[in-house]
C-alpha positions as CSV (number, residue, x, y, z in Angstrom):
1,X,-5.8,-17.6,22.3
2,X,-8.6,-15.4,23.8
3,X,-10.9,-16.8,26.4
4,X,-14.2,-17.9,24.8
5,X,-16.6,-17.9,27.8
6,X,-19.6,-17.1,25.7
7,X,-19.5,-20.4,23.9
8,X,-21.5,-22.6,26.3
9,X,-24.6,-20.4,26.4
10,X,-24.6,-20.1,22.6
11,X,-24.3,-23.8,22.1
12,X,-27.0,-24.4,24.7
13,X,-29.4,-22.1,22.9
14,X,-28.6,-23.7,19.5
15,X,-29.0,-27.3,20.6
16,X,-31.9,-26.7,22.9
17,X,-33.8,-25.2,20.0
18,X,-34.2,-21.8,21.7
19,X,-32.9,-20.1,18.6
20,X,-35.0,-20.6,15.5
21,X,-34.1,-20.1,11.9
22,X,-37.3,-18.5,10.7
23,X,-35.7,-15.2,9.5
24,X,-35.7,-16.0,5.8
25,X,-38.0,-14.3,3.4
26,X,-39.0,-17.3,1.3
27,X,-41.0,-20.5,1.9
28,X,-38.6,-23.4,2.2
29,X,-40.9,-26.1,0.8
30,X,-41.8,-23.9,-2.2
31,X,-38.1,-23.2,-2.8
32,X,-37.2,-26.9,-2.7
33,X,-40.0,-27.9,-5.0
34,X,-39.2,-25.2,-7.5
35,X,-35.6,-26.1,-7.8
36,X,-33.6,-29.1,-9.0
37,X,-33.0,-31.2,-5.9
38,X,-32.3,-34.7,-4.6
39,X,-33.0,-36.5,-1.4
40,X,-30.3,-38.4,0.4
41,X,-28.4,-39.1,3.6
42,X,-25.4,-37.3,4.8
43,X,-22.7,-40.0,5.1
44,X,-19.6,-37.9,5.9
45,X,-18.8,-34.4,7.1
46,X,-15.5,-33.2,5.7
47,X,-15.5,-29.8,7.5
48,X,-18.0,-27.1,8.4
49,X,-19.0,-26.4,4.8
50,X,-18.4,-29.6,2.9
51,X,-20.4,-32.9,3.2
52,X,-21.0,-36.1,1.3
53,X,-24.6,-37.2,0.6
54,X,-25.6,-40.6,-0.6
55,X,-28.7,-40.5,-2.9
56,X,-29.8,-43.8,-4.4
57,X,-26.3,-45.2,-4.1
58,X,-24.5,-42.2,-5.6
59,X,-22.0,-40.3,-3.5
60,X,-22.3,-36.5,-3.9
61,X,-19.5,-34.3,-2.6
62,X,-21.4,-31.1,-1.6
63,X,-19.8,-27.7,-1.0
64,X,-22.4,-25.7,0.9
65,X,-23.3,-22.8,-1.4
66,X,-22.9,-19.2,-0.2
67,X,-21.1,-20.0,3.1
68,X,-17.5,-20.2,4.2
69,X,-16.6,-21.7,7.6
70,X,-13.0,-21.2,9.0
71,X,-10.6,-23.9,7.8
72,X,-9.6,-27.0,9.7
73,X,-7.1,-28.6,7.3
74,X,-5.2,-25.5,6.2
75,X,-4.2,-22.1,7.5
76,X,-6.9,-19.5,7.8
77,X,-6.5,-16.2,6.1
78,X,-7.1,-13.4,8.6
79,X,-8.2,-11.2,5.7
80,X,-11.4,-13.2,5.1
81,X,-13.4,-12.6,8.3
82,X,-14.3,-9.0,9.1
83,X,-16.3,-7.9,12.1
84,X,-17.2,-4.8,10.0
85,X,-15.8,-3.1,6.9
86,X,-12.6,-2.1,8.6
87,X,-11.9,-4.7,11.4
88,X,-10.6,-8.2,10.4
89,X,-10.4,-11.0,12.9
90,X,-6.6,-11.2,13.1
91,X,-6.1,-14.2,15.5
92,X,-5.6,-17.3,13.3
93,X,-5.8,-19.6,16.4
94,X,-9.3,-18.1,17.1
95,X,-10.3,-18.9,13.5
96,X,-8.9,-22.4,13.7
97,X,-10.9,-22.9,16.9
98,X,-14.1,-21.8,15.1
99,X,-13.3,-24.0,12.2
100,X,-13.4,-27.0,14.5
101,X,-16.6,-25.8,16.2
102,X,-18.2,-25.4,12.7
103,X,-17.1,-28.9,11.7
104,X,-18.5,-30.3,14.9
105,X,-21.8,-28.4,14.6
106,X,-22.2,-29.7,11.0
107,X,-21.3,-33.2,12.0
108,X,-23.7,-33.2,15.0
109,X,-26.5,-31.7,13.0
110,X,-26.3,-33.5,9.6
111,X,-24.3,-36.7,9.9
112,X,-26.6,-39.7,9.2
113,X,-29.6,-37.4,8.6
114,X,-31.9,-37.4,5.6
115,X,-31.7,-34.1,3.8
116,X,-32.6,-32.3,0.6
117,X,-29.8,-31.1,-1.6
118,X,-31.1,-28.1,-3.5
119,X,-29.3,-26.6,-6.5
120,X,-29.4,-22.9,-7.1
121,X,-30.6,-21.5,-10.5
122,X,-28.0,-18.7,-10.6
123,X,-24.9,-20.5,-9.4
124,X,-22.8,-23.1,-11.2
125,X,-23.8,-26.6,-10.3
126,X,-20.2,-27.7,-9.6
127,X,-17.0,-25.9,-8.5
128,X,-13.6,-26.2,-10.1
129,X,-12.8,-29.2,-7.8
130,X,-15.9,-31.1,-9.0
131,X,-17.9,-30.6,-5.8
132,X,-21.6,-29.9,-6.2
133,X,-22.6,-26.4,-5.0
134,X,-25.9,-26.6,-3.2
135,X,-28.1,-25.8,-0.2
136,X,-28.7,-28.5,2.4
137,X,-32.2,-28.5,3.8
138,X,-32.9,-30.5,7.0
139,X,-36.6,-30.5,8.1
140,X,-37.3,-27.6,5.7
141,X,-34.6,-25.4,7.3
142,X,-31.7,-24.1,5.2
143,X,-28.6,-25.4,7.0
144,X,-26.3,-23.1,5.0
145,X,-28.2,-20.1,6.4
146,X,-28.1,-21.6,9.9
147,X,-24.3,-21.7,9.8
148,X,-24.4,-17.9,9.3
149,X,-27.1,-17.2,11.8
150,X,-25.3,-19.1,14.6
151,X,-22.0,-17.4,13.8
152,X,-20.2,-20.5,12.4
153,X,-19.7,-19.0,8.9
154,X,-19.5,-15.9,6.8
155,X,-21.2,-15.4,3.5
156,X,-19.1,-16.5,0.6
157,X,-20.0,-13.8,-1.8
158,X,-20.7,-15.2,-5.3
159,X,-23.7,-15.1,-7.5
160,X,-26.6,-17.2,-5.9
161,X,-30.3,-16.6,-5.4
162,X,-30.3,-16.3,-1.6
163,X,-27.3,-13.9,-1.4
164,X,-29.4,-11.0,0.0
165,X,-31.0,-13.2,2.6
166,X,-27.7,-14.6,3.7
167,X,-26.1,-11.1,3.9
168,X,-29.0,-9.9,6.1
169,X,-28.5,-12.9,8.3
170,X,-24.8,-12.3,8.6
171,X,-25.4,-8.6,9.4
172,X,-27.6,-9.6,12.3
173,X,-25.2,-12.2,13.6
174,X,-22.4,-9.6,13.5
175,X,-24.4,-6.9,15.2
176,X,-25.5,-9.3,17.9
177,X,-22.0,-10.7,18.2
178,X,-23.0,-14.3,17.8
179,X,-20.5,-17.1,17.5
180,X,-17.2,-16.2,15.9
181,X,-18.4,-12.5,15.6
182,X,-17.9,-12.1,19.4
183,X,-14.2,-11.6,18.8
184,X,-12.4,-8.7,20.5
185,X,-9.1,-7.5,18.8
């Protein structure tokens, strides 16, 4: 596995609040208010992009819409994470490592926190596994987009309202070599 000396400074910036997530082109409060949503508490983090939220005694299994973090429970595909159009991240151990970092980041940020679960108007409400597809908002910040901004996830391309914003955020993370995008083949 490649040395990952850049990690400590990135995590310091993220957790100290020196990196903000104000790069989106929409007002979070208006977005939440104009969409079907529920309020609840994150009770369990399955992995970097899947959480359970309790809302009024109902357990919602939420797959974070529009993002894909490296896997932690199954083998990562080296054809999913590209630094650019031609250069895949080919080290599966590196992707495994970032899958665990993404899970830890999600757990540290969301577990036992009150959040809004916001459903997209373009996307299906549930996936084929019965998980709800949604955005998670913590303190009016889109956590899904934060995963991309901090280099823990790629955009999972499907049909959803914030796809263009997410793709722009990913483009910036890649060009700035943030998080998993700081890979050298």
